[in-house]
C-alpha positions as CSV (number, residue, x, y, z in Angstrom):
1,M,44.8,-9.7,40.0
2,T,44.6,-13.4,38.8
3,V,47.2,-16.0,40.0
4,R,48.8,-16.0,36.6
5,R,49.2,-12.3,36.6
6,Q,50.7,-12.4,40.0
7,R,53.2,-15.1,39.1
8,S,54.1,-13.1,35.9
9,A,54.6,-10.0,37.9
10,A,56.8,-11.8,40.4
11,V,58.8,-13.1,37.4
12,L,59.3,-9.6,36.0
13,I,60.5,-8.5,39.5
14,A,63.0,-11.3,39.7
15,V,64.2,-10.5,36.0
16,A,64.6,-6.8,37.1
17,L,66.8,-7.9,40.0
18,T,68.7,-10.2,37.6
19,L,69.3,-7.3,35.2
20,L,70.5,-5.0,38.1
21,S,72.9,-7.8,39.1
22,W,74.2,-8.0,35.5
23,A,74.8,-4.3,35.6
24,M,76.6,-4.4,38.9
25,A,78.8,-7.3,37.8
26,G,79.9,-5.3,34.7
27,A,80.7,-2.0,36.6
28,G,84.3,-2.3,35.8
29,L,84.2,-3.5,32.3
30,P,85.8,-1.4,29.6
31,G,83.2,0.9,27.9
32,A,81.1,1.1,31.0
33,A,81.5,4.9,31.4
34,A,79.7,6.0,28.2
35,A,77.9,4.8,25.2
36,D,79.2,5.2,21.6
37,P,77.9,8.7,20.6
38,P,75.0,8.7,18.1
39,G,75.6,10.0,14.7
40,N,79.3,9.0,14.6
41,G,79.2,7.6,11.1
42,F,78.4,4.0,11.8
43,D,74.8,4.6,11.0
44,S,75.5,6.7,7.9
45,A,74.3,5.2,4.6
46,P,77.1,4.1,2.2
47,P,77.4,6.0,-1.0
48,S,75.8,3.1,-2.9
49,F,73.2,0.6,-1.3
50,T,70.1,1.0,-3.5
51,D,70.9,-2.2,-5.3
52,A,71.2,-4.0,-2.1
53,A,68.2,-6.4,-1.3
54,P,66.0,-5.4,1.7
55,G,67.7,-6.7,4.8
56,A,71.1,-6.8,3.4
57,V,73.8,-6.0,6.0
58,L,76.0,-3.0,5.1
59,R,78.3,-3.0,8.0
60,T,78.5,-4.4,11.5
61,R,80.3,-3.6,14.9
62,E,80.4,-5.1,18.4
63,V,79.0,-3.1,21.4
64,T,78.5,-3.6,25.1
65,I,75.1,-3.5,26.4
66,G,74.6,-1.2,29.4
67,I,72.0,-0.1,31.9
68,A,71.8,3.3,33.6
69,G,75.4,4.1,32.3
70,V,76.8,0.9,33.6
71,A,78.0,-1.9,31.3
72,T,76.7,-5.5,31.6
73,P,78.7,-8.5,30.6
74,L,76.4,-8.8,27.6
75,R,77.9,-8.0,24.1
76,A,75.7,-7.4,21.0
77,T,76.3,-7.1,17.3
78,Q,74.9,-3.9,15.7
79,A,74.2,-4.1,11.9
80,L,73.5,-1.2,9.5
81,Y,71.1,-2.7,6.9
82,R,69.0,-1.7,3.9
83,T,65.3,-1.3,4.4
84,T,62.4,0.6,2.7
85,D,60.7,4.0,3.7
86,Q,57.1,4.8,3.6
87,Q,57.1,5.8,-0.1
88,G,58.9,2.6,-1.1
89,A,62.3,4.0,-1.5
90,P,65.5,2.2,-0.3
91,S,66.7,3.4,3.1
92,T,69.0,2.4,6.0
93,T,68.8,1.8,9.7
94,V,70.4,-0.1,12.5
95,T,69.5,-3.3,14.5
96,T,71.1,-4.4,17.7
97,V,71.3,-8.2,18.1
98,V,71.6,-9.4,21.7
99,R,72.5,-13.1,22.3
100,P,71.3,-14.7,25.6
101,P,73.9,-15.2,28.3
102,T,73.6,-19.0,27.9
103,A,73.7,-20.6,24.6
104,P,70.2,-22.2,23.9
105,A,69.7,-25.6,22.4
106,A,68.0,-23.9,19.3
107,T,67.9,-20.2,18.2
108,R,64.6,-18.4,18.6
109,L,64.4,-14.7,17.6
110,V,62.3,-12.1,19.2
111,S,62.1,-8.8,17.4
112,F,61.5,-6.7,20.3
113,H,60.3,-3.2,19.4
114,M,61.1,-0.6,21.9
115,A,58.9,2.4,22.6
116,Y,61.7,4.9,22.1
117,D,59.2,7.4,20.6
118,G,61.9,9.9,19.7
119,L,62.8,12.6,17.2
120,G,66.5,12.7,17.8
121,A,69.4,10.2,17.4
122,A,70.0,10.0,21.1
123,C,66.7,8.2,21.4
124,D,67.6,5.4,19.2
125,P,67.8,1.9,20.8
126,S,71.1,1.4,19.1
127,Y,72.4,4.2,21.4
128,T,70.4,3.9,24.5
129,L,71.0,0.2,24.8
130,Q,74.8,0.8,25.3
131,G,73.7,2.5,28.6
132,D,73.0,6.2,27.9
133,D,69.3,6.4,28.6
134,P,67.9,10.1,28.1
135,T,64.4,8.5,27.5
136,R,64.1,6.9,31.0
137,V,62.1,4.2,29.1
138,T,64.9,2.0,28.0
139,V,65.6,0.7,31.6
140,V,61.9,-0.2,32.0
141,E,62.0,-2.2,28.8
142,Q,65.3,-3.8,29.5
143,T,63.6,-5.6,32.4
144,A,61.1,-7.3,29.9
145,M,64.1,-7.9,27.5
146,A,66.1,-9.5,30.3
147,R,63.2,-12.1,30.8
148,Y,63.5,-13.1,27.1
149,L,67.3,-13.4,27.4
150,A,67.0,-15.5,30.5
151,A,64.7,-17.7,28.7
152,G,67.3,-18.3,25.9
153,Y,65.8,-16.0,23.3
154,T,68.0,-13.9,21.0
155,L,66.7,-10.3,20.7
156,V,66.6,-8.2,17.6
157,V,66.2,-4.6,18.6
158,S,65.9,-2.3,15.5
159,D,65.9,1.5,15.1
160,Y,62.5,1.1,13.2
161,E,61.9,4.8,13.0
162,G,64.7,5.0,10.3
163,P,67.5,7.5,10.0
164,D,65.2,10.6,10.2
165,L,63.2,9.2,13.3
166,E,59.8,9.3,11.6
167,W,57.7,8.4,14.7
168,T,54.4,6.4,14.3
169,V,54.9,6.3,10.6
170,G,53.5,2.7,9.9
171,R,54.6,0.7,6.9
172,Q,58.1,1.8,7.0
173,S,58.3,0.8,10.8
174,G,57.0,-2.6,9.7
175,Y,59.5,-2.9,6.9
176,A,62.3,-1.8,9.2
177,A,61.4,-4.5,11.8
178,L,61.3,-7.2,9.1
179,D,64.5,-6.2,7.5
180,G,66.0,-6.1,10.9
181,I,65.1,-9.8,11.4
182,R,66.6,-10.6,7.9
183,A,69.7,-8.7,8.9
184,A,69.9,-10.5,12.2
185,E,69.6,-13.9,10.4
186,S,72.4,-13.0,8.2
187,V,74.7,-11.9,11.1
188,L,73.9,-15.0,13.0
189,R,74.0,-17.3,9.9
190,L,70.5,-18.6,10.6
191,P,68.2,-20.1,8.0
192,R,65.0,-18.4,7.0
193,S,63.3,-21.2,8.8
194,T,64.2,-19.8,12.1
195,P,61.2,-19.1,14.4
196,V,60.6,-15.4,15.2
197,G,58.1,-13.6,17.4
198,L,57.1,-10.0,17.3
199,V,56.5,-7.8,20.4
200,G,56.1,-4.1,21.2
201,Y,54.1,-1.7,23.4
202,S,52.9,1.9,22.6
203,G,55.3,3.4,20.0
204,G,56.7,-0.3,19.7
205,S,53.3,-1.6,18.8
206,V,53.5,0.3,15.4
207,P,56.4,-1.9,14.0
208,T,54.8,-4.9,15.6
209,D,51.4,-4.5,14.1
210,Y,52.6,-3.3,10.7
211,A,55.3,-6.0,10.3
212,A,52.5,-8.5,10.9
213,E,50.3,-6.7,8.2
214,V,52.9,-6.5,5.5
215,A,54.9,-9.6,6.1
216,P,52.9,-11.8,3.9
217,R,53.9,-9.8,0.7
218,Y,57.1,-8.1,2.0
219,A,58.9,-10.9,3.8
220,P,57.0,-14.1,3.1
221,E,60.0,-16.2,3.7
222,L,60.3,-15.3,7.4
223,R,58.9,-17.8,9.8
224,I,57.0,-15.5,12.1
225,V,55.0,-17.4,14.7
226,G,53.1,-14.6,16.4
227,A,52.9,-10.9,17.3
228,A,52.0,-9.3,20.6
229,A,51.2,-5.6,20.4
230,G,50.0,-3.3,23.2
231,G,48.9,0.2,23.6
232,L,48.3,0.6,20.0
233,P,47.7,4.0,18.3
234,V,45.3,2.6,15.8
235,E,43.9,5.7,14.2
236,L,45.9,8.9,15.1
237,A,43.0,11.2,14.0
238,H,41.2,9.7,16.8
239,N,44.0,10.0,19.4
240,L,44.6,13.7,18.5
241,P,41.4,15.1,20.1
242,Y,41.8,12.7,23.0
243,V,45.2,14.2,24.1
244,S,44.4,17.8,23.1
245,G,44.4,19.7,26.3
246,S,45.7,16.8,28.3
247,S,47.9,17.4,31.3
248,Q,50.2,14.4,30.5
249,W,50.2,13.8,26.8
250,A,49.6,17.1,24.9
251,G,53.3,17.4,24.1
252,V,53.0,14.5,21.5
253,I,51.0,16.8,19.3
254,P,54.0,18.9,18.0
255,A,56.1,15.8,18.0
256,I,53.7,14.0,15.6
257,V,53.8,17.2,13.4
258,V,57.7,16.9,13.2
259,A,57.6,13.3,12.3
260,Y,55.0,13.5,9.6
261,Q,56.8,16.6,8.2
262,R,59.9,14.4,7.8
263,A,57.9,11.4,6.4
264,Y,55.6,13.3,4.0
265,G,57.3,16.5,3.3
266,L,54.6,18.7,4.9
267,D,54.8,22.4,4.3
268,T,54.3,23.4,8.0
269,S,54.8,27.1,7.3
270,S,51.3,27.0,5.5
271,F,49.4,26.0,8.6
272,L,51.3,26.1,11.9
273,S,50.7,29.2,14.2
274,P,53.7,31.0,15.7
275,R,53.1,28.8,18.8
276,G,53.1,25.7,16.7
277,T,56.3,26.7,14.9
278,Q,58.0,27.3,18.3
279,L,56.9,24.0,19.8
280,T,57.9,22.0,16.8
281,S,61.2,23.5,16.7
282,T,61.8,22.9,20.4
283,V,61.0,19.2,20.3
284,A,62.7,18.3,16.9
285,D,65.5,16.3,18.6
286,E,64.0,15.2,21.8
287,C,62.7,12.0,23.2
288,I,59.1,11.4,24.4
289,A,60.1,11.7,28.2
290,A,61.3,15.2,27.6
291,F,58.1,16.5,25.6
292,A,55.0,14.4,26.4
293,A,54.0,16.2,29.7
294,R,55.9,19.3,29.2
295,Y,53.0,21.3,27.7
296,P,50.0,20.6,29.9
297,G,46.7,21.9,28.5
298,L,48.3,22.4,24.9
299,T,45.4,22.0,22.4
300,D,45.3,21.1,18.9
301,A,43.7,24.4,17.9
302,E,46.8,26.3,19.4
303,M,49.1,24.5,16.9
304,V,47.5,26.0,13.8
305,R,46.6,29.4,12.4
306,G,43.5,30.5,10.5
307,P,41.6,29.4,8.6
308,F,42.3,26.2,10.3
309,R,40.9,25.3,13.6
310,S,42.6,21.8,13.9
311,L,45.4,19.9,12.4
312,L,42.7,17.7,10.9
313,D,41.5,20.6,8.9
314,V,44.8,20.7,7.0
315,P,44.5,18.5,3.8
316,A,48.1,17.2,3.8
317,V,47.9,16.3,7.5
318,A,44.5,14.6,7.1
319,A,45.9,12.6,4.2
320,A,49.2,11.6,5.9
321,L,47.2,10.5,9.0
322,N,44.8,8.4,6.8
323,D,48.0,6.7,5.3
324,N,48.6,5.3,8.8
325,I,45.5,3.7,10.0
326,M,46.3,0.1,11.3
327,G,44.5,-2.8,9.7
328,T,44.8,-1.0,6.1
329,A,48.3,-2.3,5.1
330,G,47.5,-6.0,4.9
331,T,46.3,-9.0,6.8
332,P,48.5,-10.9,9.3
333,R,48.8,-14.6,8.7
334,I,49.8,-15.2,12.3
335,P,48.1,-15.3,15.6
336,M,47.8,-11.8,17.2
337,F,47.8,-10.7,20.9
338,L,46.4,-7.2,21.4
339,G,46.3,-5.5,24.8
340,V,45.3,-2.0,26.0
341,G,44.6,-0.3,29.1
342,H,41.2,1.4,30.1
343,S,41.4,4.0,32.7
344,D,38.6,6.4,31.7
345,A,35.6,6.6,29.5
346,T,37.6,6.7,26.4
347,G,41.0,4.7,26.8
348,D,44.2,4.6,28.8
349,S,44.8,8.4,28.8
350,V,46.4,8.4,25.3
351,M,45.3,5.2,23.5
352,I,41.7,4.6,22.6
353,T,40.5,1.2,23.8
354,G,37.6,1.0,21.4
355,D,40.0,1.5,18.4
356,V,42.0,-1.5,19.5
357,R,38.8,-3.6,19.8
358,T,37.9,-2.6,16.4
359,L,41.2,-3.4,15.0
360,G,41.0,-6.9,16.7
361,R,37.5,-7.5,15.3
362,T,38.7,-6.3,11.8
363,F,41.5,-8.9,11.9
364,C,39.0,-11.5,13.3
365,G,36.8,-10.8,10.3
366,R,39.6,-11.8,8.0
367,G,40.4,-15.1,9.6
368,V,43.1,-14.1,12.1
369,R,43.1,-15.7,15.6
370,V,43.1,-12.7,18.0
371,D,43.7,-12.8,21.8
372,F,42.5,-9.6,23.0
373,H,43.1,-8.3,26.6
374,T,41.7,-5.0,28.1
375,Y,43.6,-4.0,31.3
376,E,40.8,-2.4,33.3
377,G,41.6,0.5,35.6
378,K,45.1,0.7,34.1
379,S,46.6,3.8,32.5
380,H,48.9,3.7,29.5
381,G,52.0,3.4,31.7
382,A,50.5,1.0,34.3
383,A,49.2,-1.4,31.6
384,Y,52.8,-2.0,30.4
385,V,53.6,-4.5,33.3
386,P,50.7,-6.9,32.6
387,F,51.1,-6.6,28.8
388,A,54.7,-7.5,29.1
389,A,53.9,-10.5,31.1
390,D,51.0,-11.5,29.0
391,G,53.0,-10.9,25.7
392,F,55.9,-13.0,26.9
393,D,53.5,-15.9,27.7
394,F,51.8,-15.5,24.4
395,L,55.0,-15.7,22.4
396,A,56.4,-18.7,24.6
397,A,53.2,-20.6,23.7
398,R,53.7,-19.8,19.9
399,F,57.3,-20.9,20.0
400,A,56.2,-24.2,21.8
401,G,53.7,-24.8,19.0
402,R,50.6,-24.6,21.3
403,P,47.3,-23.5,19.7
404,A,46.6,-19.9,20.0
405,I,43.8,-18.6,22.1
406,D,41.0,-16.9,20.0
407,T,38.8,-14.3,21.7
408,C,37.2,-13.1,18.5
409,A,33.6,-14.2,19.6
410,V,33.8,-11.9,22.7
411,I,35.5,-8.7,21.5
412,A,33.0,-5.9,21.9
413,P,32.4,-3.5,18.9
414,G,34.3,-0.3,18.8
415,P,34.2,2.9,16.7
416,A,34.6,2.6,13.0
417,L,38.2,2.9,11.6
418,A,37.8,4.9,8.5
419,P,39.8,7.7,6.6
420,I,38.8,11.2,7.8
421,P,37.4,13.5,5.1
422,V,40.3,15.4,3.5
423,P,39.3,19.0,3.3
């Protein structure tokens, strides 16, 4: 471990202790016992909102930020706002705007995309940030979030999967992230010239990457200074055979089917096996901690019935996956930090290291400054700590106006990113 990484790890530990002290200090605060239940009406779309501009705030409320069921002294504003779905239709979702405990000299926004990877409303950050954490992921990411808050950044934490929790669906995740920034700037009465950074790992890398790709045409007025994305699912058609039969990650297979059925209207009755039907029904309202490792050894082939031998044989599935290959939605006009673990011959146990290299080289070929990091020997979970530290440093440098590091000349080639043949 380098001196810089050692220092960054020490900082994260210190921040974790600070976060714990915040929680302990707030143990007797009103609202500490339970978060506001999801689906209570706040996040319901109003009867008429389609004429509202993307990012328009439809309603707001104040909430207390909690950790592990205990309230902290931090208050946040949640906003229901108008955004756009994968097909370009108006939609709504919620963002949580968390101000730092000490007012900074100048406001700097970080759109922090949590890896909530869920299919039910109880997985949404707008719920889990209030202290009820069925995912067991929220507390981990709150450590990184606390470091940004301690440094004076204001966090914008959006429910980027949308009202139907369409996990890993790309463009709409990017739209939701960008519209969440617009909504936050309205709530805080900030000008569009306010500097903004994007960061996200694993599932959170989806809105991070896609926001960077679509921002030049979808939200050109925003002043985004950089994006840090780690553990990226660049082309899910490559990830699928990698996790098939896995002891830790096979449970994501039925979850992906659920998400894409919602986003693309897949007729799952036409291709799922009885086993596949049962599993998709079981995971349909769960968060990733509940399903990822629950079905060790589950294979892609078990999910489908004849004549199909894989989900990739199903034309509608193949077309939907092809619609979500990173690098195809646009070209970022900002520096990009890309990080990924590498713990076996293929990747970090779920993400494919070579695919992330290829994405980086693709952006490099279009003139984007890319700082690419491989975390050798680190699995997907283990790579989060060094990524969180490196991503923070990368964004801090962008906010400070320092030139971005460019590693384009040394990124090794990876596999081709191309649409799979649609049967």
